[in-house]
KEBADO-450088 format. One record per residue (C-alpha): residue number from 1; residue in one letter; x, z, y. Coordinates in Angstrom, 2 decimals, always signed. Example, Ala and Ser with C-alpha at 12.3 -4.5 7.8 and 13.67 -1.06 7.14 Angstrom:
2
NODE	seq	type	x	z	y
NODE	1	A	+12.30	+7.80	-4.50
NODE	2	S	+13.67	+7.14	-1.06
//
This chain:
383
NODE	seq	type	x	z	y
NODE	1	M	-0.13	+0.06	-0.13
NODE	2	I	+0.87	-0.70	+3.76
NODE	3	L	+0.30	+2.18	+6.52
NODE	4	H	+0.37	+0.33	+9.61
NODE	5	I	+0.90	+2.45	+12.59
NODE	6	D	-0.48	+1.13	+15.79
NODE	7	M	-0.08	+3.42	+19.02
NODE	8	D	-3.27	+3.55	+21.29
NODE	9	A	-2.92	+2.88	+24.58
NODE	10	F	+0.88	+3.10	+24.45
NODE	11	F	+2.01	+2.66	+27.64
NODE	12	A	-0.51	+4.38	+29.48
NODE	13	S	-0.74	+7.10	+26.85
NODE	14	I	+2.82	+7.66	+27.67
NODE	15	E	+2.44	+8.14	+31.17
NODE	16	Q	-0.23	+10.41	+31.04
NODE	17	A	+1.88	+12.80	+28.62
NODE	18	V	+4.76	+12.74	+31.08
NODE	19	N	+2.18	+13.34	+34.13
NODE	20	P	-0.44	+15.83	+32.44
NODE	21	K	-2.39	+15.10	+36.08
NODE	22	L	-3.28	+11.73	+35.01
NODE	23	K	-4.98	+13.00	+31.53
NODE	24	G	-8.59	+12.00	+31.42
NODE	25	K	-8.30	+9.53	+34.61
NODE	26	P	-8.51	+5.90	+34.37
NODE	27	L	-5.59	+4.79	+34.59
NODE	28	I	-3.92	+1.09	+34.82
NODE	29	V	+0.02	+0.61	+33.88
NODE	30	G	+1.30	-2.71	+36.78
NODE	31	S	+4.06	-5.12	+35.97
NODE	32	R	+5.31	-4.26	+38.98
NODE	33	N	+5.13	-2.18	+42.14
NODE	34	N	+2.38	-4.04	+44.16
NODE	35	R	-1.05	-2.41	+42.95
NODE	36	L	-3.51	-5.06	+44.44
NODE	37	Y	-0.84	-8.24	+43.21
NODE	38	T	+0.05	-7.94	+39.56
NODE	39	V	-1.31	-7.93	+36.56
NODE	40	V	-2.11	-4.87	+33.90
NODE	41	C	+0.28	-4.27	+31.41
NODE	42	A	-1.58	-0.96	+29.74
NODE	43	A	-5.02	+0.73	+30.31
NODE	44	S	-5.61	+4.18	+29.44
NODE	45	Y	-9.20	+4.59	+27.52
NODE	46	E	-11.17	+5.51	+30.34
NODE	47	A	-10.32	+2.68	+31.93
NODE	48	K	-10.84	+0.44	+29.36
NODE	49	A	-14.55	+2.27	+29.98
NODE	50	Y	-14.79	+0.67	+32.92
NODE	51	G	-14.04	-3.26	+31.08
NODE	52	I	-10.78	-3.06	+32.47
NODE	53	D	-7.78	-4.49	+30.12
NODE	54	S	-4.25	-5.51	+29.99
NODE	55	G	-3.92	-9.02	+31.32
NODE	56	M	-6.16	-8.62	+33.77
NODE	57	P	-5.40	-8.68	+37.89
NODE	58	T	-4.91	-5.39	+39.24
NODE	59	K	-7.32	-6.47	+42.44
NODE	60	E	-10.23	-7.30	+39.83
NODE	61	A	-9.46	-3.82	+37.89
NODE	62	F	-9.65	-1.86	+41.25
NODE	63	K	-12.95	-3.98	+41.95
NODE	64	L	-14.12	-2.24	+38.73
NODE	65	C	-13.28	+1.11	+39.32
NODE	66	P	-11.88	+2.25	+42.86
NODE	67	N	-10.68	+5.32	+42.01
NODE	68	L	-8.10	+3.92	+39.51
NODE	69	E	-4.93	+5.76	+39.03
NODE	70	F	-1.59	+2.96	+38.75
NODE	71	V	+1.96	+3.25	+37.96
NODE	72	V	+4.84	+0.67	+37.67
NODE	73	A	+5.51	+0.09	+33.84
NODE	74	D	+8.83	+1.93	+32.97
NODE	75	Q	+10.17	-0.18	+29.95
NODE	76	G	+13.02	+2.00	+29.26
NODE	77	K	+10.49	+5.34	+28.91
NODE	78	Y	+8.65	+3.13	+26.48
NODE	79	I	+11.60	+1.92	+24.36
NODE	80	W	+12.78	+5.28	+24.78
NODE	81	T	+9.54	+6.61	+22.65
NODE	82	S	+8.87	+3.64	+20.33
NODE	83	E	+12.89	+4.16	+18.81
NODE	84	Q	+11.99	+8.13	+18.40
NODE	85	I	+8.57	+7.68	+16.90
NODE	86	F	+10.15	+5.17	+14.14
NODE	87	E	+13.02	+7.96	+13.48
NODE	88	L	+10.29	+9.74	+12.84
NODE	89	L	+8.41	+7.87	+10.65
NODE	90	K	+11.71	+6.94	+8.76
NODE	91	G	+11.72	+11.10	+8.11
NODE	92	Y	+8.67	+10.58	+5.75
NODE	93	G	+11.10	+8.69	+3.04
NODE	94	F	+9.64	+5.47	+2.79
NODE	95	E	+10.93	+1.75	+4.04
NODE	96	V	+9.77	+0.93	+7.70
NODE	97	V	+10.03	-1.58	+9.90
NODE	98	Y	+8.80	-2.45	+14.03
NODE	99	A	+6.26	-4.63	+14.49
NODE	100	S	+6.18	-4.38	+17.80
NODE	101	I	+7.52	-1.77	+20.38
NODE	102	D	+4.05	+0.06	+20.02
NODE	103	E	+3.22	-0.88	+16.20
NODE	104	F	+5.14	+0.58	+12.88
NODE	105	Q	+5.09	-0.69	+9.12
NODE	106	M	+5.27	+1.71	+6.06
NODE	107	D	+5.35	+0.78	+2.76
NODE	108	V	+4.10	+3.71	+0.70
NODE	109	A	+4.23	+2.02	-2.52
NODE	110	D	+1.64	+3.73	-4.81
NODE	111	T	+1.03	+7.40	-3.10
NODE	112	L	-1.74	+8.71	-4.18
NODE	113	N	-2.83	+9.82	-1.45
NODE	114	P	-2.18	+7.42	+1.43
NODE	115	K	-5.08	+8.65	+4.01
NODE	116	S	-3.63	+12.58	+3.43
NODE	117	L	-0.72	+10.70	+4.51
NODE	118	A	-1.32	+8.65	+7.76
NODE	119	Q	-3.64	+11.76	+8.99
NODE	120	T	-0.10	+13.85	+8.52
NODE	121	I	+2.03	+11.07	+10.55
NODE	122	Q	-0.90	+11.31	+13.43
NODE	123	K	-0.48	+14.81	+13.67
NODE	124	Q	+3.32	+14.59	+14.00
NODE	125	I	+3.38	+12.11	+15.98
NODE	126	H	+0.81	+13.83	+18.29
NODE	127	E	+2.38	+16.82	+18.38
NODE	128	A	+5.97	+15.59	+19.37
NODE	129	F	+4.79	+12.95	+21.65
NODE	130	K	+1.09	+14.01	+22.93
NODE	131	I	-0.34	+10.52	+21.94
NODE	132	T	-2.41	+9.57	+19.35
NODE	133	A	-2.12	+6.16	+17.36
NODE	134	S	-4.68	+4.87	+15.26
NODE	135	I	-3.70	+3.59	+11.37
NODE	136	G	-4.66	+1.22	+8.98
NODE	137	I	-4.51	+1.10	+4.88
NODE	138	A	-4.31	-1.70	+2.96
NODE	139	G	-2.52	-3.72	+0.37
NODE	140	N	-0.32	-6.26	+2.96
NODE	141	S	+1.02	-5.96	+6.25
NODE	142	L	-1.68	-8.51	+7.83
NODE	143	L	-4.45	-6.52	+6.23
NODE	144	A	-3.15	-3.50	+7.10
NODE	145	K	-2.57	-4.08	+11.02
NODE	146	L	-6.52	-5.09	+11.11
NODE	147	A	-7.51	-2.44	+9.37
NODE	148	S	-5.49	-0.78	+12.21
NODE	149	K	-8.26	-2.10	+14.91
NODE	150	L	-11.59	-0.70	+13.31
NODE	151	N	-11.36	+2.56	+14.48
NODE	152	K	-9.42	+3.29	+17.34
NODE	153	P	-8.53	+5.56	+19.01
NODE	154	N	-6.81	+7.95	+16.93
NODE	155	G	-8.75	+6.76	+13.61
NODE	156	I	-8.36	+5.36	+9.94
NODE	157	A	-9.46	+3.03	+8.39
NODE	158	I	-9.07	+2.05	+4.64
NODE	159	L	-9.41	-1.94	+3.61
NODE	160	T	-9.42	-0.92	-0.59
NODE	161	R	-10.54	-3.84	-2.59
NODE	162	D	-13.65	-2.33	-3.57
NODE	163	I	-15.01	-2.46	+0.36
NODE	164	L	-12.53	-4.97	+1.21
NODE	165	E	-14.96	-8.12	+1.34
NODE	166	E	-17.80	-5.85	+2.72
NODE	167	T	-15.59	-4.73	+5.73
NODE	168	L	-14.23	-8.53	+6.52
NODE	169	A	-17.44	-9.39	+6.60
NODE	170	G	-18.50	-7.70	+9.69
NODE	171	I	-15.41	-8.72	+11.11
NODE	172	P	-15.24	-12.58	+13.55
NODE	173	V	-12.19	-14.49	+12.55
NODE	174	K	-10.77	-14.64	+16.24
NODE	175	K	-9.95	-10.86	+15.51
NODE	176	L	-7.45	-11.38	+12.80
NODE	177	C	-4.20	-11.84	+13.85
NODE	178	G	-2.49	-15.30	+13.52
NODE	179	V	-5.82	-16.77	+14.62
NODE	180	G	-5.43	-17.97	+18.18
NODE	181	E	-8.17	-19.69	+20.69
NODE	182	K	-7.11	-23.03	+19.05
NODE	183	T	-7.38	-22.24	+15.47
NODE	184	G	-10.21	-19.62	+15.66
NODE	185	L	-12.46	-22.94	+17.67
NODE	186	L	-10.95	-25.17	+14.57
NODE	187	L	-12.05	-22.58	+12.38
NODE	188	E	-15.50	-22.61	+13.74
NODE	189	G	-16.21	-26.39	+13.47
NODE	190	L	-15.28	-25.97	+9.65
NODE	191	G	-17.80	-22.64	+9.27
NODE	192	I	-15.40	-20.29	+9.08
NODE	193	K	-17.09	-17.22	+11.48
NODE	194	T	-16.03	-14.22	+9.90
NODE	195	C	-12.49	-12.85	+8.30
NODE	196	L	-14.20	-13.02	+4.84
NODE	197	D	-15.18	-16.59	+4.98
NODE	198	L	-11.62	-17.45	+5.62
NODE	199	Y	-10.50	-14.88	+2.90
NODE	200	Q	-12.73	-16.79	+0.52
NODE	201	K	-11.65	-20.41	+1.37
NODE	202	S	-8.63	-22.28	-1.28
NODE	203	P	-5.04	-22.44	-0.10
NODE	204	Q	-6.07	-26.07	-0.64
NODE	205	F	-8.82	-26.22	+1.94
NODE	206	L	-7.15	-24.28	+4.45
NODE	207	E	-3.82	-26.50	+4.43
NODE	208	Q	-5.86	-29.89	+4.45
NODE	209	N	-7.63	-28.72	+7.50
NODE	210	L	-5.38	-26.56	+9.26
NODE	211	G	-1.91	-28.01	+7.61
NODE	212	R	+0.68	-25.51	+7.18
NODE	213	N	-0.54	-23.16	+9.44
NODE	214	G	-3.88	-22.71	+6.88
NODE	215	L	-1.47	-22.56	+4.03
NODE	216	N	+0.00	-19.46	+5.68
NODE	217	I	-2.56	-17.71	+7.29
NODE	218	Y	-4.13	-18.04	+3.10
NODE	219	M	-0.42	-16.60	+2.34
NODE	220	N	-0.87	-13.64	+4.11
NODE	221	L	-4.26	-12.83	+4.11
NODE	222	H	-3.62	-12.42	-0.21
NODE	223	S	-0.20	-11.55	+0.05
NODE	224	T	+1.21	-8.95	-1.99
NODE	225	D	+4.66	-9.68	+0.23
NODE	226	R	+5.27	-6.39	+2.20
NODE	227	F	+7.35	-7.15	+5.90
NODE	228	N	+7.40	-9.69	+8.00
NODE	229	P	+10.95	-11.61	+7.26
NODE	230	L	+12.11	-10.87	+11.18
NODE	231	Q	+12.23	-7.26	+10.82
NODE	232	E	+15.19	-4.85	+9.25
NODE	233	D	+14.78	-4.33	+5.35
NODE	234	S	+15.76	-1.83	+3.18
NODE	235	E	+19.51	-3.44	+2.61
NODE	236	T	+20.03	-4.03	+6.23
NODE	237	K	+20.21	-8.01	+5.71
NODE	238	S	+18.62	-8.37	+9.33
NODE	239	I	+17.83	-6.51	+12.48
NODE	240	G	+15.45	-7.75	+15.01
NODE	241	H	+13.17	-6.68	+17.42
NODE	242	S	+9.84	-8.50	+18.84
NODE	243	Y	+7.23	-8.00	+21.16
NODE	244	T	+4.12	-9.40	+22.49
NODE	245	L	+3.47	-9.90	+26.33
NODE	246	P	+0.28	-8.46	+28.04
NODE	247	M	-0.48	-12.32	+28.82
NODE	248	A	+1.39	-15.17	+28.68
NODE	249	S	+3.86	-16.49	+31.30
NODE	250	E	+5.97	-19.52	+32.27
NODE	251	N	+8.25	-17.74	+34.42
NODE	252	T	+11.79	-18.37	+33.12
NODE	253	G	+13.42	-15.50	+34.84
NODE	254	F	+10.92	-12.59	+33.15
NODE	255	I	+11.47	-14.30	+29.52
NODE	256	K	+15.16	-13.94	+30.15
NODE	257	A	+14.93	-10.37	+30.94
NODE	258	W	+12.79	-9.94	+27.69
NODE	259	I	+15.09	-11.39	+25.52
NODE	260	R	+18.04	-9.46	+27.01
NODE	261	L	+16.23	-5.88	+26.63
NODE	262	L	+15.43	-7.52	+23.01
NODE	263	S	+18.92	-8.12	+22.77
NODE	264	E	+20.08	-4.81	+24.06
NODE	265	M	+18.09	-3.08	+21.04
NODE	266	V	+19.45	-5.30	+18.73
NODE	267	G	+23.06	-4.55	+19.51
NODE	268	R	+22.20	-1.24	+19.89
NODE	269	R	+20.97	-0.86	+16.32
NODE	270	L	+24.33	-2.84	+15.06
NODE	271	R	+26.40	-0.72	+16.30
NODE	272	E	+24.65	+2.51	+15.39
NODE	273	K	+25.73	+0.53	+11.28
NODE	274	N	+28.78	-0.26	+12.27
NODE	275	M	+27.80	-4.08	+11.66
NODE	276	A	+28.27	-7.51	+13.10
NODE	277	A	+26.25	-10.63	+12.88
NODE	278	K	+27.02	-14.19	+12.33
NODE	279	T	+23.51	-15.70	+12.82
NODE	280	V	+21.14	-14.99	+15.59
NODE	281	H	+17.19	-16.02	+15.23
NODE	282	L	+15.39	-16.38	+18.37
NODE	283	W	+11.53	-16.27	+18.01
NODE	284	L	+9.04	-17.87	+20.57
NODE	285	S	+5.27	-18.04	+20.65
NODE	286	G	+2.37	-18.91	+23.11
NODE	287	P	-0.69	-21.10	+23.70
NODE	288	E	+1.60	-24.30	+24.24
NODE	289	M	+3.84	-24.06	+21.27
NODE	290	P	+2.60	-21.89	+18.90
NODE	291	N	+5.40	-20.91	+16.94
NODE	292	F	+9.26	-21.81	+18.20
NODE	293	G	+12.20	-20.63	+15.55
NODE	294	A	+15.70	-21.62	+15.45
NODE	295	Q	+18.59	-20.11	+14.57
NODE	296	K	+22.21	-20.58	+15.04
NODE	297	T	+25.39	-19.63	+12.60
NODE	298	Y	+28.79	-18.99	+13.84
NODE	299	K	+32.04	-18.06	+12.53
NODE	300	E	+32.44	-15.31	+15.15
NODE	301	P	+30.84	-12.36	+14.30
NODE	302	I	+29.51	-10.31	+17.11
NODE	303	N	+27.86	-6.72	+18.22
NODE	304	D	+27.83	-7.03	+21.49
NODE	305	S	+24.47	-7.19	+23.17
NODE	306	Y	+25.56	-9.40	+25.84
NODE	307	D	+26.59	-11.93	+23.45
NODE	308	I	+23.72	-12.07	+21.06
NODE	309	Y	+21.50	-12.44	+24.54
NODE	310	L	+23.90	-16.01	+25.54
NODE	311	R	+23.29	-17.26	+21.90
NODE	312	A	+19.74	-16.41	+21.89
NODE	313	L	+20.02	-18.41	+25.27
NODE	314	K	+21.73	-21.20	+23.71
NODE	315	I	+18.50	-21.64	+20.86
NODE	316	M	+15.95	-21.28	+23.91
NODE	317	A	+17.57	-24.49	+25.63
NODE	318	K	+16.17	-26.19	+22.63
NODE	319	I	+12.71	-26.65	+24.04
NODE	320	G	+13.78	-28.06	+26.82
NODE	321	P	+14.34	-27.37	+30.68
NODE	322	K	+10.31	-26.51	+31.44
NODE	323	T	+9.36	-22.78	+29.92
NODE	324	P	+6.03	-23.20	+28.27
NODE	325	K	+3.57	-20.25	+28.74
NODE	326	I	+5.49	-16.99	+26.15
NODE	327	R	+2.91	-14.25	+24.98
NODE	328	A	+5.17	-13.42	+22.28
NODE	329	L	+8.99	-13.34	+21.53
NODE	330	G	+11.43	-11.72	+19.16
NODE	331	V	+15.31	-12.18	+18.72
NODE	332	T	+16.71	-11.00	+15.29
NODE	333	C	+20.59	-11.16	+13.83
NODE	334	S	+21.27	-11.71	+10.16
NODE	335	N	+23.91	-12.76	+8.06
NODE	336	L	+25.50	-9.22	+8.53
NODE	337	I	+29.49	-7.88	+7.87
NODE	338	P	+30.48	-4.46	+8.40
NODE	339	A	+32.33	-4.62	+11.84
NODE	340	N	+35.75	-2.94	+11.09
NODE	341	Y	+37.63	-6.25	+12.51
NODE	342	P	+40.07	-5.11	+15.72
NODE	343	P	+39.52	-6.98	+19.57
NODE	344	L	+41.80	-9.38	+19.26
NODE	345	F	+42.45	-9.98	+23.26
NODE	346	K	+43.14	-7.05	+26.35
NODE	347	D	+39.83	-8.09	+27.93
NODE	348	Q	+37.78	-7.94	+24.48
NODE	349	K	+39.45	-4.54	+23.99
NODE	350	R	+38.56	-3.61	+27.91
NODE	351	R	+34.73	-5.03	+27.01
NODE	352	E	+34.72	-3.25	+23.37
NODE	353	D	+35.80	+0.17	+25.17
NODE	354	L	+32.38	-0.44	+28.17
NODE	355	I	+30.59	-0.91	+25.07
NODE	356	K	+30.91	+2.68	+23.49
NODE	357	A	+30.91	+4.53	+27.07
NODE	358	Q	+27.50	+3.10	+27.64
NODE	359	D	+26.58	+4.02	+23.90
NODE	360	T	+28.59	+7.37	+24.56
NODE	361	I	+26.25	+8.38	+27.45
NODE	362	N	+22.89	+6.68	+26.28
NODE	363	T	+23.40	+8.79	+23.12
NODE	364	R	+24.13	+12.18	+25.33
NODE	365	L	+21.37	+11.61	+27.85
NODE	366	G	+18.88	+9.52	+26.04
NODE	367	D	+18.87	+6.28	+25.27
NODE	368	W	+18.03	+3.98	+28.23
NODE	369	S	+19.98	+5.71	+30.71
NODE	370	I	+22.24	+3.24	+31.52
NODE	371	Y	+20.69	-0.44	+31.10
NODE	372	P	+21.45	-4.35	+32.30
NODE	373	A	+19.93	-4.85	+35.61
NODE	374	V	+17.94	-7.73	+34.35
NODE	375	I	+15.90	-5.68	+32.21
NODE	376	T	+14.09	-4.30	+35.35
NODE	377	L	+12.61	-7.71	+35.75
NODE	378	T	+10.77	-7.34	+32.90
NODE	379	R	+8.78	-4.38	+34.42
NODE	380	K	+8.81	-6.85	+38.14
NODE	381	T	+7.04	-9.77	+37.40
NODE	382	S	+5.07	-11.80	+35.20
NODE	383	S	+3.92	-14.79	+35.95
//
């Protein structure tokens, strides 16, 4: 069985936990420090009650609720919390992977009482961070993610075989991860309106009508495969991080800033494991480009976050001079080897010493005490 742990209104909940005066109040987190001319990155459940949600212009949000509280997104704070939750989950002794900055998956194998485990996880997260999580339990990653959305906030949903079809019959097909607006319209045209309709179709039917994407959807729905290959596996064959933006953006600087941030996260984990990577993989997805993924392998292994970023940018250049609208992105390093090679030149030694100093400061004072300045763009603009 897979547990999908989905943090509830993650960014907003962290801000409410840090500042108790915001608890119980309608709150939005903005992508930049201009309360009326930015977009909503996250909304508390009190704000969602007014019809406010991620991706909405803040000016529109204030029209729906003039008494909204507003704070500027602080990505360092959210990433630090995400990493602490990840470490907490690893303490249960099961394999854990990131699904995104605010979602995690845990393979609990044949645990006799996964619901009890989920309740324990919810309790421990709340005690440690004063925020809540909703957890979905199912036989594969896709269904577990779907289940995590069914009883939000702070809920648990289990999709066992005996209730699976009954539950899927009540869920619109567009709610399934991987079914975007375009695919949703194609499915509706084929008479597929619910997740059960989709679940019952043959792989031949889906491949014939949707091509490779249809076959992938079928395999993910029926698969017993465990985790997304972009994530770190139990033997550490790869290390990766991905993120889904609040709304699609074609701002090149903004997208590059996020690639830089993800590269920083990947590089830090490589160095913690004393490993280096020869292969860098970049994944981009959006309404104009559903799934772009490419990788490049080099002779020289690296674990410097900036080098990972530069290699990712070379891959990004393959999409052309104009950046299409991007909604989700990921950076992964693979082809890993032990990082026991000495630097060859003095400038490499200086760079290595600088990185070690940065890692030491972040370890002592808290992650993201020091970080590349370009990362601040991830909270300043998104359009």
